[in-house]
N, C-alpha and C positions, 0 to 999 in steps of 0.2 A: 055355161061355164064347164070347163073340162077338168079332169082330175078327180081326186077324192076329197077335196077340201070344202066343198059346198056346205055341208052341214056344220062344220066347225067355224066358218067365217063369222056368223052372227055372234057366237059366244066370244070369240077373240075380239071382235069389234066392241062388244059390250065391256070387256075388260079395259080396252084402250080408252073408251069414253069415260068409264069410271075413274081411271087414272087422270085423265084430262080434267074432269070435274073436280077431283080432289086437289090437284095442283093449282087449278084456277082459284080455288077457295083459299089457298095459302099464299099465293104470290100475285103481284100486280101483273098486268099484261106486259108483253115484251115492249121495251122502250123503243127499240129499233130493230131493223132486220139484222144488224150486226149482233145485237144481244141475243136475238132469237137463234141465230146460227150458232153462237157460242154455247148456248144452253143445249141445243140439239147435239152439237159436237161432243159436249161433256157426256151426254147419255150414250152416244155411240162409243166413246172411249171406254166407258164402264162396261158396255157389252163386249167390246174387243178384249178387255182385261179378262173377262170370263173365258172367252174363246181361246186366247193365246195361252192360258194356264190350264187348258184341257177341262174346262168346266162349261163348255158351250152347250151342253145338253142338260144342264141343271136347272132347278127352279130359279136360282139367282139369275142365270142367263135369260130365262123366259121373262122374268120380272123386268130386267133391263131392256129387253126387246119391246115390251109393252110400254115402258117409259119413252123409248125412242119414238114409237108410233104416236104416243100421246103428245109429245113435244113437237112432232111434225104437224099434227093436227093443230096444235096451239100456234105454230108458226103461220099456218094458213089463216087461222082466225084473226090473229093479231097483226100480221104483216101482209097478208095476201087477199083478204076478203074483198077489198074494192077491186082488185085486179081480176080475180076469178069470178066475181059476182056470185059466189057461192053456188056455182054450177058444177055438175059432174064433168070430169075431163073426158 
């Protein structure tokens, strides 16, 4: 891995997994790929709202980015598990 991100990646990944686990405890699995995409898009829109209002470097934006990552992982789990066979790309 290049760059300076190596040591932060496990910590960020843990935050995303924590959010994924929290959300999975509150909500049923995605009913369809369309629902999964809509939920992921909603999280992206919330992050975009932070960015376009000059709050892209705030804790709110970071929290939204973590939710985007968590919902992307949820999409893979609920909608893509059989396709990707849970293998690394």
